[in-house]
C-alpha positions in Angstrom: -6.0 22.7 16.6 -9.4 21.1 17.0 -8.3 17.5 16.8 -11.6 16.0 17.9 -13.4 17.8 15.1 -10.7 16.6 12.7 -11.3 13.0 13.8 -15.1 13.5 13.5 -14.7 15.0 10.0 -12.4 12.2 8.9 -14.8 9.6 10.3 -17.6 11.1 8.2 -15.5 10.8 5.0 -14.3 7.3 6.0 -17.9 6.1 6.6 -19.0 7.4 3.2 -16.1 5.7 1.4 -16.7 2.4 3.2 -20.4 2.5 2.4 -20.0 3.6 -1.2 -17.2 1.2 -2.0 -18.6 -1.7 0.1 -15.4 -2.0 2.1 -14.7 -4.0 5.2 -12.9 -1.6 7.6 -11.9 -4.6 9.8 -10.1 -6.5 7.1 -6.4 -6.8 6.8 -6.6 -5.6 3.2 -8.3 -2.3 4.3 -5.7 -1.7 6.9 -2.8 -2.5 4.6 -4.1 -0.2 1.9 -4.4 2.7 4.4 -0.8 2.1 5.5 0.4 2.0 2.0 -1.5 5.2 1.2 0.1 6.8 4.2 3.6 5.9 3.1 2.8 7.2 -0.4 1.6 10.5 0.9 4.6 11.0 3.1 6.8 10.2 0.1 4.9 12.7 -2.1 5.4 15.3 0.6 9.1 14.6 0.7 9.2 14.9 -3.0 7.7 18.4 -2.8 10.1 19.3 -0.1 13.0 18.3 -2.4 15.7 18.8 0.3 17.0 15.2 -0.1 17.7 15.7 -3.8 21.4 16.4 -3.5 21.8 15.8 -7.2 19.4 18.6 -8.1 20.0 22.4 -8.3 16.3 22.8 -7.3 16.4 21.7 -3.6 13.9 24.2 -2.2 10.4 23.2 -1.3 7.6 23.7 -3.8 5.4 26.0 -1.7 3.6 28.1 -4.3 2.0 27.0 -7.5 0.0 29.5 -9.6 -2.5 28.2 -12.1 -5.1 30.1 -14.1 -8.7 29.1 -14.4 -11.0 30.3 -17.2 -14.7 30.2 -17.8 -16.0 32.7 -15.3 -17.7 35.9 -16.7 -14.7 38.0 -15.6 -12.2 35.9 -17.6 -9.2 34.2 -16.1 -8.3 34.2 -12.4 -5.4 32.9 -10.4 -5.5 29.9 -8.2 -2.5 29.8 -5.8 -1.8 26.6 -4.0 1.0 25.3 -1.7 1.8 21.8 -3.0 4.1 21.0 0.0 1.3 21.8 2.5 -1.3 19.9 0.3 0.9 16.7 0.3 1.5 17.0 4.1 -2.2 17.3 4.7 -2.9 14.3 2.5 -0.7 12.4 4.9 -2.6 13.9 7.8 -5.8 12.3 6.5 -4.2 8.9 6.7 -2.7 9.7 10.1 -6.3 10.3 11.3 -7.5 7.2 9.5 -5.0 5.0 11.4 -6.2 6.5 14.6 -9.8 5.8 13.7 -8.8 2.3 12.8 -7.6 1.6 16.3 -10.6 3.2 17.9 -9.4 6.7 18.7 -11.6 9.7 18.3 -9.3 12.4 19.8 -5.7 12.9 20.7 -3.9 15.3 23.0 -0.6 16.2 21.2 2.6 16.9 23.1 5.6 18.8 21.9 8.5 16.8 20.5 11.9 17.7 19.2 11.9 19.0 15.7 14.8 17.9 13.6 15.6 18.7 10.0 12.9 17.6 7.6 15.0 14.8 6.1 15.4 13.1 9.5 11.7 13.7 10.3 10.6 12.0 7.0 12.8 9.0 7.7 11.6 8.7 11.2 8.0 9.0 10.1 8.4 5.9 7.9 9.9 4.0 10.9 7.0 5.0 13.2 4.4 4.0 10.7 6.1 0.5 10.5 6.2 0.3 14.3 2.5 1.1 14.5 1.7 -1.6 12.0 3.8 -4.2 14.0 2.0 -3.5 17.3 -0.2 -6.3 18.3 -2.7 -4.9 20.9 -4.6 -1.8 21.6 -2.3 -0.4 24.3 0.8 -0.8 22.2 -0.9 0.5 19.1 -2.2 3.5 21.0 1.3 4.2 22.3 2.9 4.1 18.9 0.0 6.1 17.4 0.7 8.8 19.9 4.4 8.9 19.1 3.6 9.0 15.4 0.9 11.7 15.8 3.3 14.0 17.7 6.1 13.2 15.3 3.9 14.0 12.3 3.0 17.4 13.8 6.7 18.0 14.4 7.4 17.1 10.7 4.9 19.8 9.7 6.6 22.3 12.0 10.0 21.3 10.4 8.5 22.1 7.0 7.4 25.6 8.3 3.7 25.0 8.9 1.8 26.2 11.9 -0.9 24.1 13.5 -3.5 26.6 12.3 -2.3 26.2 8.7 -2.4 22.5 9.0 -5.9 22.5 10.4 -7.2 24.9 7.8 -5.6 23.0 4.9 -7.0 19.7 6.3 -10.6 21.0 6.3 -10.2 22.4 2.8 -8.8 19.2 1.5 -11.5 17.2 3.2 -14.1 19.2 1.2 -12.2 18.3 -2.0 -12.2 14.6 -0.9 -15.9 14.7 -0.3 -16.4 16.3 -3.8 -14.2 13.6 -5.3 -16.6 11.0 -3.9 -19.5 12.9 -5.5 -17.7 13.0 -8.8 -17.0 9.2 -8.7 -13.2 9.5 -8.0 
């Protein structure tokens, strides 16, 4: 996994968004909105995983969605996506954002214990909150490292390889850049 390139790519998108929307990346509002967005994306990923929905008969992850697109000369064609991976990677964007916010441009992950996804999701929320409560760079860097490793372990618990995560991240980053072009 080329984490320095991922940070660099995220920084490029971040800079564009900050400039185009005239945002102050040092403001509390900016930081709070990133944190809330991270929570939301983790929740959307959990929703696609579905494992916590003990009241449902559909408790398996949504990992394949087939749509049809029209308009090309050859007629319709299939677009196959993995909503679970897409939501996980949306969260990964905000994980990188939080790293950039505290001044990091790379990170060397370490292996952590992988639990069941339900436990991993709950612990992710706790770690995001701990990062937000940290008051200085050293403590923030420590909690960021724990969160980063944990988020990778969450991906592994969902069945993703680091290669899949990396590839999906770069694909989604292209979509995010295009959304800025389209006035998202």
